[in-house]
Backbone as XML, in Angstrom:
<?xml version="1.0"?>
<chain id="A" units="angstrom">
  <residue number="1" name="UNK">
    <atom name="N" x="109.977" y="108.546" z="124.681"/>
    <atom name="CA" x="108.645" y="108.312" z="125.422"/>
    <atom name="C" x="107.755" y="107.170" z="124.170"/>
  </residue>
  <residue number="2" name="UNK">
    <atom name="N" x="107.173" y="106.449" z="124.849"/>
    <atom name="CA" x="106.603" y="105.268" z="124.043"/>
    <atom name="C" x="105.635" y="105.766" z="123.751"/>
  </residue>
  <residue number="3" name="UNK">
    <atom name="N" x="105.053" y="105.669" z="122.141"/>
    <atom name="CA" x="103.555" y="105.722" z="121.623"/>
    <atom name="C" x="103.561" y="104.538" z="120.475"/>
  </residue>
  <residue number="4" name="UNK">
    <atom name="N" x="102.587" y="104.707" z="120.360"/>
    <atom name="CA" x="101.876" y="103.828" z="119.438"/>
    <atom name="C" x="100.952" y="104.765" z="118.151"/>
  </residue>
  <residue number="5" name="UNK">
    <atom name="N" x="101.549" y="103.944" z="116.677"/>
    <atom name="CA" x="101.030" y="104.413" z="115.399"/>
    <atom name="C" x="100.490" y="102.937" z="114.905"/>
  </residue>
  <residue number="6" name="UNK">
    <atom name="N" x="99.408" y="103.099" z="113.846"/>
    <atom name="CA" x="98.582" y="102.162" z="112.954"/>
    <atom name="C" x="99.115" y="102.721" z="111.355"/>
  </residue>
  <residue number="7" name="UNK">
    <atom name="N" x="99.820" y="101.993" z="110.293"/>
    <atom name="CA" x="99.665" y="102.489" z="109.535"/>
    <atom name="C" x="99.212" y="101.280" z="108.241"/>
  </residue>
  <residue number="8" name="UNK">
    <atom name="N" x="98.787" y="102.059" z="107.449"/>
    <atom name="CA" x="98.226" y="101.080" z="106.332"/>
    <atom name="C" x="99.339" y="100.991" z="105.496"/>
  </residue>
  <residue number="9" name="UNK">
    <atom name="N" x="99.485" y="99.493" z="105.238"/>
    <atom name="CA" x="100.309" y="98.675" z="104.230"/>
    <atom name="C" x="99.103" y="98.032" z="103.329"/>
  </residue>
  <residue number="10" name="UNK">
    <atom name="N" x="99.421" y="98.650" z="102.275"/>
    <atom name="CA" x="98.102" y="98.021" z="101.225"/>
    <atom name="C" x="98.826" y="97.191" z="100.648"/>
  </residue>
  <residue number="11" name="UNK">
    <atom name="N" x="100.306" y="96.499" z="100.614"/>
    <atom name="CA" x="100.532" y="95.326" z="99.579"/>
    <atom name="C" x="100.763" y="93.828" z="100.403"/>
  </residue>
  <residue number="12" name="UNK">
    <atom name="N" x="99.953" y="93.930" z="101.537"/>
    <atom name="CA" x="100.544" y="92.495" z="102.492"/>
    <atom name="C" x="99.224" y="91.982" z="101.814"/>
  </residue>
  <residue number="13" name="UNK">
    <atom name="N" x="99.526" y="90.576" z="101.274"/>
    <atom name="CA" x="98.745" y="89.785" z="100.847"/>
    <atom name="C" x="98.573" y="88.133" z="101.480"/>
  </residue>
  <residue number="14" name="UNK">
    <atom name="N" x="99.717" y="87.843" z="102.502"/>
    <atom name="CA" x="99.310" y="86.520" z="103.449"/>
    <atom name="C" x="99.715" y="86.856" z="104.437"/>
  </residue>
  <residue number="15" name="UNK">
    <atom name="N" x="100.012" y="85.845" z="105.355"/>
    <atom name="CA" x="100.397" y="85.837" z="106.769"/>
    <atom name="C" x="101.845" y="85.721" z="106.439"/>
  </residue>
  <residue number="16" name="UNK">
    <atom name="N" x="102.854" y="85.311" z="105.433"/>
    <atom name="CA" x="103.925" y="85.429" z="105.163"/>
    <atom name="C" x="104.239" y="87.365" z="105.448"/>
  </residue>
  <residue number="17" name="UNK">
    <atom name="N" x="103.398" y="87.770" z="104.706"/>
    <atom name="CA" x="103.627" y="89.121" z="104.366"/>
    <atom name="C" x="103.629" y="90.071" z="105.624"/>
  </residue>
  <residue number="18" name="UNK">
    <atom name="N" x="102.673" y="89.485" z="106.630"/>
    <atom name="CA" x="102.798" y="89.600" z="108.066"/>
    <atom name="C" x="103.995" y="89.368" z="109.034"/>
  </residue>
  <residue number="19" name="UNK">
    <atom name="N" x="104.114" y="88.347" z="108.556"/>
    <atom name="CA" x="105.705" y="87.632" z="109.206"/>
    <atom name="C" x="106.900" y="88.630" z="108.554"/>
  </residue>
  <residue number="20" name="UNK">
    <atom name="N" x="106.987" y="88.880" z="107.435"/>
    <atom name="CA" x="108.123" y="90.058" z="106.855"/>
    <atom name="C" x="108.041" y="91.369" z="107.226"/>
  </residue>
  <residue number="21" name="UNK">
    <atom name="N" x="106.900" y="91.656" z="107.634"/>
    <atom name="CA" x="106.613" y="92.656" z="107.539"/>
    <atom name="C" x="107.261" y="93.110" z="109.087"/>
  </residue>
  <residue number="22" name="UNK">
    <atom name="N" x="106.548" y="92.236" z="110.075"/>
    <atom name="CA" x="106.769" y="92.165" z="111.645"/>
    <atom name="C" x="108.580" y="91.640" z="111.357"/>
  </residue>
  <residue number="23" name="UNK">
    <atom name="N" x="109.058" y="90.753" z="110.880"/>
    <atom name="CA" x="110.055" y="90.406" z="111.320"/>
    <atom name="C" x="111.443" y="91.649" z="110.968"/>
  </residue>
  <residue number="24" name="UNK">
    <atom name="N" x="111.076" y="92.729" z="109.746"/>
    <atom name="CA" x="112.122" y="93.643" z="109.607"/>
    <atom name="C" x="111.698" y="95.008" z="110.536"/>
  </residue>
  <residue number="25" name="UNK">
    <atom name="N" x="110.366" y="95.119" z="111.274"/>
    <atom name="CA" x="110.355" y="96.087" z="112.059"/>
    <atom name="C" x="110.704" y="95.639" z="113.443"/>
  </residue>
  <residue number="26" name="UNK">
    <atom name="N" x="110.614" y="94.882" z="113.994"/>
    <atom name="CA" x="111.481" y="94.458" z="115.118"/>
    <atom name="C" x="112.552" y="94.338" z="114.855"/>
  </residue>
  <residue number="27" name="UNK">
    <atom name="N" x="113.208" y="94.116" z="114.048"/>
    <atom name="CA" x="115.058" y="94.369" z="114.004"/>
    <atom name="C" x="115.225" y="95.918" z="114.590"/>
  </residue>
  <residue number="28" name="UNK">
    <atom name="N" x="114.525" y="97.051" z="114.154"/>
    <atom name="CA" x="114.970" y="98.450" z="114.518"/>
    <atom name="C" x="114.782" y="98.671" z="116.134"/>
  </residue>
  <residue number="29" name="UNK">
    <atom name="N" x="116.057" y="99.104" z="116.606"/>
    <atom name="CA" x="115.953" y="99.431" z="118.099"/>
    <atom name="C" x="114.962" y="100.504" z="117.890"/>
  </residue>
  <residue number="30" name="UNK">
    <atom name="N" x="114.380" y="100.340" z="119.709"/>
    <atom name="CA" x="113.506" y="101.144" z="119.734"/>
    <atom name="C" x="112.119" y="100.593" z="120.024"/>
  </residue>
  <residue number="31" name="UNK">
    <atom name="N" x="111.668" y="99.337" z="118.598"/>
    <atom name="CA" x="110.384" y="98.965" z="118.468"/>
    <atom name="C" x="110.095" y="97.780" z="119.712"/>
  </residue>
  <residue number="32" name="UNK">
    <atom name="N" x="109.255" y="98.583" z="120.332"/>
    <atom name="CA" x="108.247" y="97.445" z="121.579"/>
    <atom name="C" x="107.460" y="96.226" z="120.935"/>
  </residue>
  <residue number="33" name="UNK">
    <atom name="N" x="106.565" y="96.718" z="120.059"/>
    <atom name="CA" x="105.886" y="95.402" z="119.800"/>
    <atom name="C" x="105.213" y="96.053" z="117.893"/>
  </residue>
  <residue number="34" name="UNK">
    <atom name="N" x="104.943" y="94.872" z="117.679"/>
    <atom name="CA" x="104.368" y="94.639" z="116.085"/>
    <atom name="C" x="103.512" y="93.753" z="116.077"/>
  </residue>
  <residue number="35" name="UNK">
    <atom name="N" x="102.292" y="94.819" z="114.948"/>
    <atom name="CA" x="101.277" y="93.726" z="115.166"/>
    <atom name="C" x="100.645" y="93.980" z="113.570"/>
  </residue>
  <residue number="36" name="UNK">
    <atom name="N" x="100.634" y="92.834" z="112.397"/>
    <atom name="CA" x="100.605" y="93.397" z="111.174"/>
    <atom name="C" x="99.538" y="93.045" z="110.362"/>
  </residue>
  <residue number="37" name="UNK">
    <atom name="N" x="98.498" y="92.617" z="109.988"/>
    <atom name="CA" x="97.285" y="92.287" z="109.660"/>
    <atom name="C" x="97.241" y="92.311" z="108.607"/>
  </residue>
  <residue number="38" name="UNK">
    <atom name="N" x="97.419" y="91.364" z="107.603"/>
    <atom name="CA" x="97.145" y="91.501" z="106.072"/>
    <atom name="C" x="95.438" y="91.782" z="105.967"/>
  </residue>
  <residue number="39" name="UNK">
    <atom name="N" x="94.724" y="91.478" z="106.336"/>
    <atom name="CA" x="93.512" y="91.408" z="105.888"/>
    <atom name="C" x="92.717" y="92.803" z="106.405"/>
  </residue>
  <residue number="40" name="UNK">
    <atom name="N" x="93.402" y="93.551" z="107.504"/>
    <atom name="CA" x="92.793" y="94.943" z="107.522"/>
    <atom name="C" x="93.824" y="95.939" z="106.773"/>
  </residue>
  <residue number="41" name="UNK">
    <atom name="N" x="94.925" y="95.243" z="106.155"/>
    <atom name="CA" x="95.819" y="96.459" z="105.598"/>
    <atom name="C" x="96.443" y="97.316" z="106.162"/>
  </residue>
  <residue number="42" name="UNK">
    <atom name="N" x="96.769" y="96.884" z="107.162"/>
    <atom name="CA" x="97.418" y="97.644" z="108.656"/>
    <atom name="C" x="98.518" y="96.944" z="109.185"/>
  </residue>
  <residue number="43" name="UNK">
    <atom name="N" x="99.346" y="97.856" z="109.976"/>
    <atom name="CA" x="100.478" y="97.596" z="111.254"/>
    <atom name="C" x="100.298" y="98.534" z="112.094"/>
  </residue>
  <residue number="44" name="UNK">
    <atom name="N" x="100.400" y="97.750" z="113.378"/>
    <atom name="CA" x="100.274" y="98.785" z="114.501"/>
    <atom name="C" x="101.527" y="98.376" z="115.266"/>
  </residue>
  <residue number="45" name="UNK">
    <atom name="N" x="102.112" y="99.426" z="115.640"/>
    <atom name="CA" x="103.654" y="99.487" z="115.826"/>
    <atom name="C" x="103.952" y="100.781" z="116.927"/>
  </residue>
  <residue number="46" name="UNK">
    <atom name="N" x="104.163" y="99.931" z="118.374"/>
    <atom name="CA" x="104.743" y="100.320" z="119.670"/>
    <atom name="C" x="106.016" y="100.244" z="119.584"/>
  </residue>
  <residue number="47" name="UNK">
    <atom name="N" x="106.412" y="101.766" z="119.727"/>
    <atom name="CA" x="107.709" y="102.092" z="119.567"/>
    <atom name="C" x="108.516" y="103.318" z="120.575"/>
  </residue>
  <residue number="48" name="UNK">
    <atom name="N" x="109.641" y="103.291" z="120.891"/>
    <atom name="CA" x="110.294" y="104.902" z="121.984"/>
    <atom name="C" x="110.943" y="105.309" z="120.949"/>
  </residue>
  <residue number="49" name="UNK">
    <atom name="N" x="110.155" y="106.860" z="120.541"/>
    <atom name="CA" x="110.562" y="107.407" z="120.251"/>
    <atom name="C" x="111.566" y="108.200" z="120.193"/>
  </residue>
  <residue number="50" name="UNK">
    <atom name="N" x="112.085" y="107.905" z="121.212"/>
    <atom name="CA" x="113.666" y="108.602" z="121.540"/>
    <atom name="C" x="114.683" y="107.642" z="120.653"/>
  </residue>
  <residue number="51" name="UNK">
    <atom name="N" x="114.060" y="106.339" z="120.309"/>
    <atom name="CA" x="115.242" y="105.699" z="119.746"/>
    <atom name="C" x="114.939" y="105.394" z="118.137"/>
  </residue>
  <residue number="52" name="UNK">
    <atom name="N" x="113.843" y="105.979" z="117.615"/>
    <atom name="CA" x="113.334" y="105.332" z="116.278"/>
    <atom name="C" x="112.677" y="106.549" z="115.895"/>
  </residue>
  <residue number="53" name="UNK">
    <atom name="N" x="112.455" y="106.639" z="114.649"/>
    <atom name="CA" x="111.031" y="107.968" z="114.310"/>
    <atom name="C" x="110.444" y="107.215" z="113.456"/>
  </residue>
  <residue number="54" name="UNK">
    <atom name="N" x="108.955" y="107.817" z="113.113"/>
    <atom name="CA" x="107.818" y="107.022" z="112.649"/>
    <atom name="C" x="108.809" y="106.904" z="110.741"/>
  </residue>
  <residue number="55" name="UNK">
    <atom name="N" x="109.766" y="107.307" z="110.234"/>
    <atom name="CA" x="110.038" y="107.813" z="109.444"/>
    <atom name="C" x="110.798" y="106.579" z="109.294"/>
  </residue>
  <residue number="56" name="UNK">
    <atom name="N" x="112.046" y="106.042" z="109.728"/>
    <atom name="CA" x="112.533" y="104.772" z="109.764"/>
    <atom name="C" x="111.763" y="103.689" z="109.608"/>
  </residue>
  <residue number="57" name="UNK">
    <atom name="N" x="110.303" y="103.575" z="110.452"/>
    <atom name="CA" x="110.180" y="102.906" z="110.448"/>
    <atom name="C" x="109.062" y="102.791" z="109.224"/>
  </residue>
  <residue number="58" name="UNK">
    <atom name="N" x="108.495" y="103.619" z="108.752"/>
    <atom name="CA" x="108.134" y="103.509" z="107.385"/>
    <atom name="C" x="109.141" y="102.971" z="106.332"/>
  </residue>
  <residue number="59" name="UNK">
    <atom name="N" x="110.056" y="103.529" z="106.241"/>
    <atom name="CA" x="111.365" y="102.887" z="105.622"/>
    <atom name="C" x="111.552" y="101.339" z="105.564"/>
  </residue>
  <residue number="60" name="UNK">
    <atom name="N" x="111.506" y="101.104" z="106.764"/>
    <atom name="CA" x="111.549" y="99.622" z="106.691"/>
    <atom name="C" x="110.676" y="98.777" z="106.356"/>
  </residue>
  <residue number="61" name="UNK">
    <atom name="N" x="109.464" y="99.432" z="106.847"/>
    <atom name="CA" x="108.549" y="98.367" z="105.640"/>
    <atom name="C" x="108.523" y="98.907" z="103.860"/>
  </residue>
  <residue number="62" name="UNK">
    <atom name="N" x="109.214" y="100.044" z="103.733"/>
    <atom name="CA" x="109.192" y="100.304" z="102.136"/>
    <atom name="C" x="110.273" y="99.173" z="101.986"/>
  </residue>
  <residue number="63" name="UNK">
    <atom name="N" x="111.338" y="99.261" z="102.486"/>
    <atom name="CA" x="112.622" y="98.176" z="102.413"/>
    <atom name="C" x="112.154" y="96.466" z="102.422"/>
  </residue>
  <residue number="64" name="UNK">
    <atom name="N" x="111.573" y="96.130" z="102.764"/>
    <atom name="CA" x="110.398" y="94.914" z="102.865"/>
    <atom name="C" x="109.866" y="94.385" z="101.583"/>
  </residue>
  <residue number="65" name="UNK">
    <atom name="N" x="109.693" y="95.398" z="100.767"/>
    <atom name="CA" x="108.890" y="95.263" z="99.544"/>
    <atom name="C" x="107.278" y="95.552" z="99.717"/>
  </residue>
  <residue number="66" name="UNK">
    <atom name="N" x="107.142" y="96.788" z="100.604"/>
    <atom name="CA" x="105.422" y="96.948" z="100.796"/>
    <atom name="C" x="105.274" y="98.124" z="100.940"/>
  </residue>
  <residue number="67" name="UNK">
    <atom name="N" x="104.036" y="99.015" z="100.435"/>
    <atom name="CA" x="103.773" y="99.796" z="100.148"/>
    <atom name="C" x="103.491" y="100.328" z="101.409"/>
  </residue>
  <residue number="68" name="UNK">
    <atom name="N" x="103.788" y="101.516" z="101.967"/>
    <atom name="CA" x="103.081" y="102.080" z="103.273"/>
    <atom name="C" x="102.335" y="103.520" z="102.711"/>
  </residue>
  <residue number="69" name="UNK">
    <atom name="N" x="101.227" y="103.934" z="103.321"/>
    <atom name="CA" x="100.234" y="105.043" z="103.068"/>
    <atom name="C" x="100.963" y="106.080" z="104.025"/>
  </residue>
  <residue number="70" name="UNK">
    <atom name="N" x="101.435" y="107.116" z="103.567"/>
    <atom name="CA" x="101.853" y="108.441" z="103.962"/>
    <atom name="C" x="101.363" y="109.038" z="105.018"/>
  </residue>
  <residue number="71" name="UNK">
    <atom name="N" x="100.211" y="108.354" z="105.844"/>
    <atom name="CA" x="99.378" y="109.722" z="106.592"/>
    <atom name="C" x="99.953" y="110.393" z="107.255"/>
  </residue>
</chain>
């Protein structure tokens, strides 16, 4: 089932950071779209929860070198 989540990513500082987060998340099977904003300190992800999980998405952000709020 397709769902959307907004995660707080406090360590993005520029457009390059947005690109890094987006690239990392878009490589995950099941991710439909990513909209990262360093100005808003957040990333919006649309994904198929039958192909990936919220934990995998958060781990990918962390692996890319950014901190994610564990809401």
